[in-house]
N, C-alpha and C positions, 0 to 999 in steps of 0.2 A: 685197360684202356689208358693210353698216354694222353695227358692234357694237351700237349702240343698238336696232337692229331684229332682232338675232340673239338667241340664247339661250346665253350662256356664263357660267354661275354659278360663277365662280372663288372659291376659299377662301383666306384668308390663313394660317390655322392648319392644322397637320397633324391630320387626323381621328383621333380616339381609336380605339385597337385596330388600327391599321395598322402592319405591320412592314416590308414590302417598299417600297423607294423607288418602284417602278412602281405599286404600289397607292396610295400616298400621292399621287403626281403625277396619276394617273388621276382621282382624286376632286378634288384641288385645282384642276386645270386645267379642270374642268367637262367632262371627256370621258365620264364615267359616273357613275351613282348606284346605290347598293346598296339594293335593295328589301328583301331579307332575306339572311341568310348564304348565300353561294354563288349568289345570283341578282341580276343587274345589268341596269339600263337603260343603253343607249348614248344619250347626249345628242348634239345636232347636231354638235358638234366631233368627238366620238369616232366618230360614225357616218361622218363624212367620211373619217377615217383608215381605218376598217373597209372602206369602199368602195374606197379606194385600194389597200389590200392585196389585196382580192378581185379587183380589176382586174388586178393583176400576176399573180395565180394563174391567172385565167381565160386571160390571154394566153399564158402558158407551157403550160397544159394543152391549149389549142387548137392550139398550135404542134406538139405531139407527137401530134396526131390524136385526142385525147379529145373527147367530145361531152357538153355539159352538159345535165343534167335535174334534176328535183326529185322526190325520193321522199317518201312520207308519214312523219310522225312517229309515227302511231298504228299499232301492229302487233298482229295476233292472236297469242297465245302459241303456238298450235299450229304456227305457222311456225317458231318457235324450238325447239320440241320435236323437229323433224325433225333438227336437228344436235346436240341435247343441250345447247345453250348457254342454254336456259331455266334449267338448273341451274348451269352454269359461271359465269354472270354474275348469278345471282339476288341476290347481295348488293348490287349497284348498280342493279338494275332497278326502275323505278317500275311496279308492277303493280296492276291493278284489274279489276273486272268492269263491263261496260257494262250498260245497262238491259235488254238481252236476255239477260243472264247469261253472255255470252262473256268469257273471260279475255283481257285486253289488256295491252299495255305501251307506254310511251313509248320510242322507239328510242334505245338507247345507242350503236348502230352499225347498219350496214345491209347486211352481207354476205348474210344470209338473204333480205332483201327484193329486192336487186338480182339474186340468183340466180333467185329465183322469177319475176322480170320477164323476164330474158333467156331462160330456158328456154321461156317462152310464145311467143317469136317466132323464136328461132334453132334450126333443125333440121338445117342442112347445113353442111359445111365451107366451102362457098362464101360463107357469111355471116360467117365468121370471118376475121380477128380483129375484136373489138368492144371499145372502151374507153369507158366512161361515167363521168362524175363529177358531183358536186353540191357546193354550199356550203350547209350547213344546220345547224340547231340540234340538238344531241344532249342527252340527259338521263341523268344518272347520279346516283344517290342516295349521294353521297359522305358518309361518316361524318365526315371531317375536311376541310372546305374550307380552302384556304390561299392566301395571297398574292393576294387579289382574284380576278381573272379567270383566274389560272393554274390553280387547281384549284377548279372551280366545279361546281354541280349542273346548270347549264344553260350550254352553251358552243357556240361556232360552230366547225365543222370542215369542211374540204374532204376528201371521200373519193372516191377514184377506184377503178374496178374494171376489170381487163382479162380478156378471155375469148379463149383461143387453142385451136388444135387440137393443139398439141404443145409440148414443153418448149422447143424452139428459139424458138417464137413468144413464149412467156412471157419468156424471157431477153431478147429484143429489146425488148419493152415495158418490162420491169423496168429495163433499162439506159437507155431513153429517160426514164423517170421519175426515175431516179437523177440524171441530168444536169439535168433540168428543175428538180428540187428545189434543186440548187446554185445555179442561175440565179435562182430565186424568192427565196431567202434573201439572195443577194448584192444583188439589186435593192431589198430591204427594208433594206439596210444592216447585215446580219448575217453574221458569219464563222462558219460551222458546222464542227463536227467530226463526221465520219461514222464510226460504229462498227458492226460486225456484232453483232446482238442476238438475244436469245431471243424466239421467236415467241409464247410464252405461250398465252393462250386463243384467239388468232386462228388458230393452227395454221400448217402449212406447214414447208418445209425450210430456208428462208433468209429473213432479214430484216435491215434496216439502220435504225439510228436516226440522226437528224440533230439534233445537240446544240449549244447555245450556252452557253459558260461564263457563269454568273451566280449571285449569292449565293442566289437563290431556287430554285436547282435541286434536284432529287431524285435525279439521276444523278451519276456520277463519271467524269471523264475525266482524261487525263494531258497536260500541255503538252509543248513541244519539249524541255524540260529534265528531263522525267520526273516533275515535280511533279503531285500530284493536285489537281484543281479540281472543285467542284460545277458541274453544268450542268443546264439546262432542256431537256427534250425538245420539239422543235418539229414533228418529222415522223418517220414510221415507215412503211417500205414492206415488203411481204411477198410472197414467192412461196408462194401458198396451195396450189398444185397442185390436187388433186381433192377436198379435204376437203368442200367445200360442194356441189359439183356431183354427187358420188356420193350424198351424203346426201339431196339434194333432187331427184335424177333429172334434172339438167340435162345431157341427152345430145344428141349430134349425129351425123349420118350422115357418116362419113369417106369419102375417095375410094375406099377398098376396099369400101365398102358395109356396113361394120360400125358399130354404135352404140358411141360412146365418150363418156366424161365430158369436159366442157370443162375446160381447164387455166386456173386462175384466179390473178390477182395482185390485191392491194389496196394502196392508197397513201393514207395519211392525213397531213393537216397541221392542226395546231391553230391555226386562223385567229386567234381571239381571243388565244391565247397569244403569237402573233407580236407583237401590239401591246405586251403587257407586256415581252417580250424587247427590243423596240426601245427602250422607255423605260429599261430597265435598262442598256442599252449606250450610250445617247445622252442623257445629262443632266448637269447640273452642280448646284451648290448653289442656283441660282436657278430651275431648272425644266427642262423638256424641251428637247431639241435635235433636232428632227425631220430625218431625211434627206429631201431634197427630194421624192423620188418617192412617199413615203407621207404627206407633210405635208398637213394639212387645207386650208391655203392656201399659195400660193407666196410671197406678200409681205404684210406688214402696214404700212399707212400710219398714222403718228402725227401728226396735226395738233395742235400745241400752241397752240391759238387763245386760251386763257385764258377766264375767265368772261365777258369782254365779247364773245367770239366774233369775233376778227380776221378780217374778210372776205377779205383777200388770202390768208391761210393756208387758210381753208376752201375758197375757190375753187380754189386750186392743188391741194389734196388731191382735190377732186372731179374736176378735170381729169385728174390722174394716174390716178385710179380708172377713168375712162371709157376713156382710151387703153390702159391695161394690160388691162382687161377685153376690149376690142375685139381685142387681140392674143392672146386665149386664156388670159391669166393669171387665176389664182384669187386675188382680192384681198380683204383685210379692212381696213376703215378704222375706227380707233378714234375715233369721233366723239362719245364720251361727254363730258359736262361733269365731268371728273375732273382731279385734279392731275397734272402731268407725272410725279411719282414713282409714282403708282398705275398710270398707263398704261405706264411702263417696266417696272414689276414684273410686271404682267399679261402684257406682251409676252414677257418672259423666261420666265414660267411656262408659257405655252401653246406657246412654242417655234417660231413660224413662221420658216422659214429666212432670210428677208430682212426688214429693217426700214428703212423710209424715213421719217425724221423731218423735219417742217417746223416750225421754231421761229422766233420773232420776230427774235431777234438774228442768226441766220445768214441769214435771208431778206432782211434789210436789205442784206446784202452780195451778194445774188443767189444764195445757196447753200442747199443742203439736205444732210442727213446720211444716208449709206447705211451700214448695218451688217449683217454676216452673223452669225447667231445663234451659230455655232460659232467666232467670233473676237472678240477684245477690241478690234480696230481699228475705228475709225470713219472713213469716207471723206467728206471735205467735197467736194461736187460742185456745179457750176453747175446751177441749177434747170432750165435749158433743155437741158442735155446729159445729164441723168441717165437719161431714158427711152431714149435712143439707146444709152447704155452698157448698160443692162439688156437691151435687145433683142439686142445683139451678144454680150454676155458670158454670158447665162443663157438660152440657147435651150432 
């Protein structure tokens, strides 16, 4: 991708009213734009990061036998009345009447909807276990939106739901999700602390939170030395038991011929929150430092061709772009007619893991510069050997 043909509206100044570093860099690096308080658009660069995080989540969910679907955001209130959560969650629900006079809401979560779906198709123990998940937008009327996409009115969440015939089946699925969550966060470059938690309005006998220490957190954890730290909640898993299946009549015929309520678990990850947490944990005073697996691009090429457009530099940049792209690399070329200082500053700001700089002085000697975003060191490399080095070292 060429910068001049892409859409990366970077900002030099810190936006007014932003407290969290992640919120500032999210806006300054052209990842997102605030439409109104608590409501954000993901711009192309941010959408690429979002897609990378979602890909990791899907791979790990699929690996433990969960199947992806997509549930509606628009819910009839009478479904929520079956469990009483129309009252429990009324403070955060967006509620309204449609043109037919039916009371509706925008989904803040999907336990009722998934239970209603599964009970329509699963009637026998032979059809269990079933684990389904989605990645979808949730809506909560937050009184106090905070820290950009961390506490927003509209946010992206991965929610999975398991249905089993007995407690042993639930525990097996719960343990699979517990391990999968650790893998997901590790692949995103995040070290999580796992704590047993209160199930709250979700219900159930057991739940665990997955937390990352960060200044924007609303939870508290203790480090190895016993010191308290604030942390952001990224994931929460619950052993729901029969709270929803009993209330909604999600029954199955067991091997003994008796009807029993399905045993449920639910497993949530704040997908958009992960992006904020990554930025909080991976940045410096110049900008973001993306872990490679979630980065919007693998490498950024900076041709410093000058206003006159040095053809040797431009040609070499295009050649590198073609060869790297053919090998499956995601490449961004900053082909703008900007000063070297602006290009370097923007490169540090958006935080692509690798930067390949082609300058007039070094190219005269047959060299280019390779730099990793998380290091101060610059490698001077022969222009004809750098691609082979990249292909061998950064598989």
